[in-house]
PLY file of the C-alpha trace (Angstrom):
ply
format ascii 1.0
element vertex 410
property float x
property float y
property float z
element edge 409
property int vertex1
property int vertex2
end_header
-23.47 119.54 -1.88
-24.73 117.56 1.08
-22.85 115.27 3.41
-24.27 112.11 1.89
-26.67 111.10 -0.87
-28.72 108.92 1.50
-30.04 111.77 3.64
-31.89 114.89 2.56
-29.70 117.25 4.56
-31.63 120.36 3.52
-34.85 118.82 4.82
-33.13 117.72 8.03
-31.63 121.17 8.60
-35.12 122.66 8.35
-35.98 120.63 11.48
-33.40 122.60 13.50
-34.51 126.23 13.93
-31.18 127.44 15.32
-29.40 126.44 12.13
-31.42 129.17 10.37
-30.01 131.80 12.75
-27.73 134.57 11.52
-24.75 135.73 13.55
-23.04 138.98 12.54
-25.25 139.06 9.45
-24.33 135.61 8.11
-25.89 132.15 8.59
-24.24 130.50 11.56
-21.92 127.54 11.02
-22.31 125.44 14.13
-19.31 123.18 14.73
-19.64 122.94 18.53
-21.70 119.76 18.62
-19.32 118.08 21.06
-20.37 120.66 23.66
-24.08 120.41 22.87
-26.19 119.53 19.86
-29.05 121.58 18.45
-32.65 120.54 19.08
-35.08 119.46 16.34
-38.68 120.63 16.15
-40.17 117.38 17.54
-38.14 117.89 20.74
-39.14 121.55 21.03
-42.76 120.61 20.38
-42.66 117.89 23.05
-41.38 120.43 25.60
-44.05 122.96 24.66
-46.81 120.35 24.75
-45.77 119.22 28.22
-45.78 122.73 29.67
-48.92 123.79 27.84
-51.03 120.67 28.26
-50.02 118.42 31.15
-47.35 120.07 33.31
-47.48 118.15 36.60
-45.28 116.26 39.01
-44.87 112.53 38.51
-45.57 109.34 40.48
-47.31 110.90 43.47
-50.54 112.18 41.93
-53.75 110.31 41.18
-55.11 113.09 39.01
-55.13 112.99 35.21
-52.27 115.47 34.62
-49.91 113.69 37.00
-50.66 110.33 35.47
-50.10 111.68 31.95
-46.77 113.20 33.00
-45.79 109.93 34.69
-46.74 107.97 31.58
-44.63 110.35 29.45
-41.59 109.99 31.70
-41.81 106.21 31.92
-42.34 105.93 28.15
-39.06 107.82 27.76
-37.38 105.37 30.12
-38.52 102.50 27.93
-37.24 104.31 24.84
-33.80 104.73 26.41
-33.72 101.07 27.43
-34.58 100.03 23.87
-32.09 102.47 22.33
-29.17 100.99 24.26
-30.69 97.47 24.49
-30.84 97.29 28.28
-32.30 94.08 29.66
-34.67 95.91 32.03
-36.29 99.34 32.00
-35.48 99.73 35.70
-31.77 99.60 34.88
-32.19 103.12 33.42
-31.62 105.86 36.01
-32.38 109.48 35.05
-29.81 112.06 36.20
-28.84 115.62 35.27
-26.20 114.40 32.82
-23.02 112.39 32.35
-21.26 114.20 35.17
-23.92 113.39 37.75
-24.15 109.81 36.50
-20.42 109.26 37.04
-20.54 110.96 40.44
-23.41 108.69 41.42
-21.44 105.56 40.57
-18.19 106.83 42.10
-19.97 107.63 45.38
-22.37 104.71 45.65
-20.13 102.00 44.20
-17.23 103.37 46.23
-19.19 103.38 49.45
-20.26 99.77 48.93
-17.18 98.18 47.37
-14.00 100.26 47.90
-11.63 99.62 50.79
-8.28 101.29 51.64
-5.63 100.22 49.15
-8.12 99.23 46.43
-7.44 100.46 42.90
-9.44 102.24 40.19
-8.32 102.35 36.55
-9.10 105.31 34.29
-7.33 106.57 31.14
-5.09 109.45 30.16
-7.71 110.88 27.78
-10.60 111.23 30.23
-12.80 114.29 30.57
-12.50 115.86 34.01
-15.93 114.42 34.86
-14.40 110.94 34.68
-11.33 111.93 36.69
-12.41 114.13 39.57
-15.26 111.93 40.93
-12.84 108.99 41.15
-10.23 111.15 42.85
-12.88 112.12 45.42
-13.78 108.44 45.87
-10.10 107.62 46.38
-9.75 110.35 49.00
-12.89 109.21 50.76
-12.18 105.47 50.70
-8.36 105.41 50.73
-8.20 103.92 47.24
-5.57 104.47 44.53
-6.09 105.84 41.00
-4.22 104.23 38.10
-4.05 105.70 34.60
-3.87 103.91 31.24
-1.35 105.86 29.10
-1.89 106.79 25.47
0.54 107.10 22.59
1.36 110.15 20.48
-1.48 109.34 18.07
-4.05 109.45 20.86
-4.64 105.69 21.11
-4.69 103.90 24.45
-1.75 101.57 25.06
-3.48 98.24 25.61
-0.37 96.41 26.79
-0.01 98.99 29.56
-3.71 98.60 30.36
-3.10 94.91 31.05
-0.25 95.72 33.42
-2.39 97.97 35.62
-4.65 95.19 36.87
-4.05 93.57 40.23
-6.06 91.68 42.81
-6.91 95.12 44.27
-8.52 96.48 41.08
-12.19 97.16 41.84
-13.48 99.11 38.82
-12.42 100.46 35.42
-13.90 103.76 34.17
-13.10 104.76 30.57
-14.38 107.03 27.86
-15.77 105.41 24.72
-14.99 108.40 22.47
-12.56 111.11 23.53
-14.17 114.55 23.56
-10.82 116.27 22.93
-9.24 113.95 20.34
-12.14 112.05 18.81
-10.45 108.71 19.56
-12.84 105.77 19.44
-11.59 103.31 22.01
-11.89 99.52 21.45
-14.49 99.23 24.20
-15.52 95.64 23.51
-11.94 94.53 24.08
-11.41 96.85 27.06
-14.51 95.48 28.79
-13.61 91.87 28.00
-10.09 92.25 29.43
-11.48 93.70 32.66
-14.16 91.03 32.96
-11.53 88.33 32.53
-10.38 89.51 35.96
-13.93 89.94 37.33
-13.56 93.73 37.34
-16.65 95.81 36.45
-16.46 98.61 33.86
-18.09 102.01 33.50
-18.14 103.52 30.00
-18.56 107.25 29.45
-20.66 107.34 26.28
-21.29 111.10 26.24
-19.44 111.46 22.91
-20.43 108.02 21.58
-24.20 107.88 22.01
-24.86 110.14 18.99
-22.16 108.67 16.74
-22.29 104.88 17.17
-24.76 102.08 17.99
-24.82 101.21 21.69
-25.78 97.73 22.90
-25.06 97.32 26.58
-25.90 93.62 26.56
-23.56 92.85 23.69
-20.82 94.90 25.35
-21.69 93.30 28.69
-20.74 96.65 30.23
-21.64 97.15 33.91
-22.35 100.89 33.80
-22.86 103.27 30.88
-23.53 107.00 31.11
-24.49 109.76 28.69
-26.12 113.19 28.49
-29.33 113.88 26.60
-28.14 117.20 25.21
-25.40 115.45 23.22
-28.07 113.55 21.27
-30.45 116.40 20.39
-32.38 116.39 23.70
-32.63 119.24 26.23
-29.88 120.10 28.69
-30.17 118.98 32.29
-31.13 115.35 31.69
-28.83 112.33 31.53
-28.79 108.59 31.88
-27.05 106.06 34.03
-27.44 102.48 32.88
-26.34 99.92 35.42
-26.69 96.18 35.72
-29.54 95.35 38.06
-27.38 93.21 40.35
-24.88 96.03 40.97
-27.48 98.77 41.35
-29.33 96.69 43.93
-26.17 96.38 46.02
-25.27 100.07 45.88
-26.62 102.55 48.46
-28.55 105.66 47.34
-26.58 108.66 46.12
-29.06 111.24 47.47
-31.90 111.14 49.97
-35.29 112.78 49.75
-38.66 112.33 48.14
-39.48 109.51 45.73
-36.47 107.33 46.59
-37.98 105.83 49.75
-40.20 102.86 50.52
-40.93 103.82 54.12
-39.65 106.58 56.38
-39.65 106.57 60.17
-37.43 108.55 62.51
-35.82 105.26 63.47
-35.11 103.94 59.97
-35.76 104.53 56.27
-36.01 101.82 53.61
-35.34 102.45 49.95
-37.61 102.27 46.94
-37.00 99.63 44.30
-35.05 100.39 41.15
-34.90 102.77 39.42
-36.42 105.13 41.97
-33.85 104.41 44.69
-31.46 106.64 42.73
-33.97 109.32 41.64
-34.48 111.53 44.68
-36.70 114.59 44.31
-38.65 115.96 41.39
-36.99 114.93 38.12
-36.62 117.04 34.99
-39.89 115.69 33.63
-39.95 117.88 30.53
-36.30 117.11 29.76
-36.87 113.38 30.10
-39.88 113.55 27.78
-37.73 115.64 25.40
-35.06 112.93 25.51
-37.67 110.39 24.46
-38.66 112.64 21.55
-35.01 113.04 20.54
-34.50 109.27 20.44
-37.66 108.92 18.36
-36.22 111.48 15.94
-32.88 109.66 15.66
-34.66 106.34 15.16
-36.87 107.81 12.44
-33.87 109.08 10.47
-31.85 105.96 11.21
-28.64 105.84 13.22
-26.77 103.97 10.50
-27.56 106.72 7.97
-26.48 109.34 10.51
-23.20 107.54 11.13
-22.51 107.25 7.40
-23.18 110.96 6.84
-20.95 111.97 9.74
-18.14 109.67 8.65
-18.16 111.15 5.14
-18.19 114.68 6.55
-15.33 113.90 8.97
-13.21 112.54 6.12
-13.90 115.59 4.00
-13.13 117.98 6.86
-9.89 116.21 7.73
-8.68 116.32 4.12
-9.62 119.98 3.67
-8.12 121.13 6.97
-4.81 119.47 6.19
-4.45 121.67 3.10
-4.03 124.73 5.36
-0.35 125.72 5.81
0.80 125.36 9.41
-2.29 123.50 10.59
-1.63 120.51 12.85
-4.35 118.06 13.79
-3.97 116.95 17.41
-4.67 113.25 17.67
-4.41 110.81 14.77
-5.90 107.64 16.30
-6.78 104.46 14.43
-10.49 105.26 14.64
-12.10 108.64 15.11
-15.62 110.04 15.51
-17.25 113.43 15.72
-14.32 115.68 16.51
-11.22 117.20 14.92
-8.92 119.21 17.20
-6.20 121.33 15.68
-3.74 124.18 16.06
-2.38 126.64 13.50
1.29 127.44 13.89
1.92 130.74 15.63
-1.75 131.37 16.53
-3.22 130.88 19.99
-6.42 128.81 19.83
-8.43 131.51 21.65
-7.43 134.12 19.06
-8.37 131.83 16.19
-11.68 130.95 17.84
-12.57 134.61 18.28
-11.78 135.47 14.67
-13.82 132.50 13.45
-16.70 133.68 15.61
-16.63 137.06 13.86
-17.11 135.11 10.64
-20.19 133.37 12.13
-18.36 130.08 12.68
-18.86 128.49 16.11
-16.05 126.23 17.33
-14.77 125.50 20.83
-11.34 126.50 22.09
-9.33 125.65 25.19
-8.55 122.46 27.07
-12.06 120.97 26.66
-12.10 119.80 30.30
-9.11 117.60 29.44
-6.12 119.36 30.97
-4.06 116.14 31.28
-4.47 115.60 27.52
-3.18 119.08 26.78
-0.28 118.56 29.15
0.56 115.28 27.36
0.78 117.09 24.01
2.51 120.08 25.64
-0.01 122.57 24.25
-2.22 125.25 25.87
-5.36 123.94 24.22
-6.83 123.36 20.78
-9.47 124.58 18.41
-12.11 121.87 18.28
-14.54 121.44 15.40
-17.16 118.85 16.25
-19.69 117.63 13.75
-23.26 116.40 13.43
-25.15 114.84 10.55
-26.90 118.18 9.93
-23.61 119.86 9.03
-22.57 120.19 5.39
-19.48 120.21 3.24
-20.21 123.83 2.35
-19.89 124.64 6.05
-16.56 122.82 6.18
-15.43 124.96 3.25
-16.44 128.09 5.18
-14.40 126.84 8.16
-11.34 126.30 5.97
-11.63 129.72 4.36
-12.29 131.26 7.78
-9.08 129.77 9.17
-7.07 130.99 6.19
-8.53 134.49 6.53
-7.83 134.52 10.27
-4.26 133.35 9.75
-3.69 136.09 7.21
-5.06 138.72 9.61
-2.78 137.49 12.39
0.26 137.39 10.14
0 1
1 2
2 3
3 4
4 5
5 6
6 7
7 8
8 9
9 10
10 11
11 12
12 13
13 14
14 15
15 16
16 17
17 18
18 19
19 20
20 21
21 22
22 23
23 24
24 25
25 26
26 27
27 28
28 29
29 30
30 31
31 32
32 33
33 34
34 35
35 36
36 37
37 38
38 39
39 40
40 41
41 42
42 43
43 44
44 45
45 46
46 47
47 48
48 49
49 50
50 51
51 52
52 53
53 54
54 55
55 56
56 57
57 58
58 59
59 60
60 61
61 62
62 63
63 64
64 65
65 66
66 67
67 68
68 69
69 70
70 71
71 72
72 73
73 74
74 75
75 76
76 77
77 78
78 79
79 80
80 81
81 82
82 83
83 84
84 85
85 86
86 87
87 88
88 89
89 90
90 91
91 92
92 93
93 94
94 95
95 96
96 97
97 98
98 99
99 100
100 101
101 102
102 103
103 104
104 105
105 106
106 107
107 108
108 109
109 110
110 111
111 112
112 113
113 114
114 115
115 116
116 117
117 118
118 119
119 120
120 121
121 122
122 123
123 124
124 125
125 126
126 127
127 128
128 129
129 130
130 131
131 132
132 133
133 134
134 135
135 136
136 137
137 138
138 139
139 140
140 141
141 142
142 143
143 144
144 145
145 146
146 147
147 148
148 149
149 150
150 151
151 152
152 153
153 154
154 155
155 156
156 157
157 158
158 159
159 160
160 161
161 162
162 163
163 164
164 165
165 166
166 167
167 168
168 169
169 170
170 171
171 172
172 173
173 174
174 175
175 176
176 177
177 178
178 179
179 180
180 181
181 182
182 183
183 184
184 185
185 186
186 187
187 188
188 189
189 190
190 191
191 192
192 193
193 194
194 195
195 196
196 197
197 198
198 199
199 200
200 201
201 202
202 203
203 204
204 205
205 206
206 207
207 208
208 209
209 210
210 211
211 212
212 213
213 214
214 215
215 216
216 217
217 218
218 219
219 220
220 221
221 222
222 223
223 224
224 225
225 226
226 227
227 228
228 229
229 230
230 231
231 232
232 233
233 234
234 235
235 236
236 237
237 238
238 239
239 240
240 241
241 242
242 243
243 244
244 245
245 246
246 247
247 248
248 249
249 250
250 251
251 252
252 253
253 254
254 255
255 256
256 257
257 258
258 259
259 260
260 261
261 262
262 263
263 264
264 265
265 266
266 267
267 268
268 269
269 270
270 271
271 272
272 273
273 274
274 275
275 276
276 277
277 278
278 279
279 280
280 281
281 282
282 283
283 284
284 285
285 286
286 287
287 288
288 289
289 290
290 291
291 292
292 293
293 294
294 295
295 296
296 297
297 298
298 299
299 300
300 301
301 302
302 303
303 304
304 305
305 306
306 307
307 308
308 309
309 310
310 311
311 312
312 313
313 314
314 315
315 316
316 317
317 318
318 319
319 320
320 321
321 322
322 323
323 324
324 325
325 326
326 327
327 328
328 329
329 330
330 331
331 332
332 333
333 334
334 335
335 336
336 337
337 338
338 339
339 340
340 341
341 342
342 343
343 344
344 345
345 346
346 347
347 348
348 349
349 350
350 351
351 352
352 353
353 354
354 355
355 356
356 357
357 358
358 359
359 360
360 361
361 362
362 363
363 364
364 365
365 366
366 367
367 368
368 369
369 370
370 371
371 372
372 373
373 374
374 375
375 376
376 377
377 378
378 379
379 380
380 381
381 382
382 383
383 384
384 385
385 386
386 387
387 388
388 389
389 390
390 391
391 392
392 393
393 394
394 395
395 396
396 397
397 398
398 399
399 400
400 401
401 402
402 403
403 404
404 405
405 406
406 407
407 408
408 409
């Protein structure tokens, strides 16, 4: 029984070596995709080929290996631009991940545009990486943080969003898909409402990039960030997309090699985009691996992936709700990738540990969303997060594993 008839899930699973791993003597069920996804063979092969055949630093070498590495990195930049439909390749900045991308914008945008008393809008469901950098920017610039509330289902309250805007609002920073609840926010509308007031928007697409088509031009979003490891690429590489006009106005985030045009002891001038924001040696292998991951997704087809995941999410939600005492946290209008839940009388850590002993990998805790947990007045949740390579049989193992754990804990 596979997740959908349109994909050969068995063939796809063979592309992911870790899915063949046994834990405690049983095949692992990997439902921690929201934390990081597994890596397919083409990505692993791209990493090995780089280190075996043309490992070299980029942009500063005239020799063959350096030029090949440079070509590989810049090909990946073009692939990212095409994947999200950026207008220009140089609007793609490589970072270490979503967190660094947001910090870059919070620092550089803040330094250029924020004045004392200015306001920044975020939401109640943000990951800490889209809260703390803006708090730091507020402390540094004397700005004020405003928060869009959500309702008991885990949907943002759009009427309240409207009320937060003022002539002092300088930027909106929101998640596209909640990592703790799975809520898919109406980002087209959220961006349009901000732009009606000439306010730029940053979207955190860390949990969206692998589950939904992204078109930054259609969205007209000003900044968009994501991590490669959430879309089958290596860890340690991420993307900041920014509109050329804004990126050109913003000062560098870090100083060092590669991001300069000319250095004297009197003054330094900056390199053109994208290199102004890419100080030092990049994660060349990771960037090339990201390009390979996007090739893999494109070959399978994002629409087929989305359909498979949607069917699996529906199945998992229906099966989980048959378990006595199980409560799903967050019932938004639209959901992707993640189901968070609690079982009455069982601490999420205890349930997670017992599932682990049954070779089922889930994540437990606050998921870097402590304000969300405080809103629901809970210590944390068990989070099962899905990918297209997961199966209904694995969902059945999760359900039986929860029932067995509940019985053991009384």
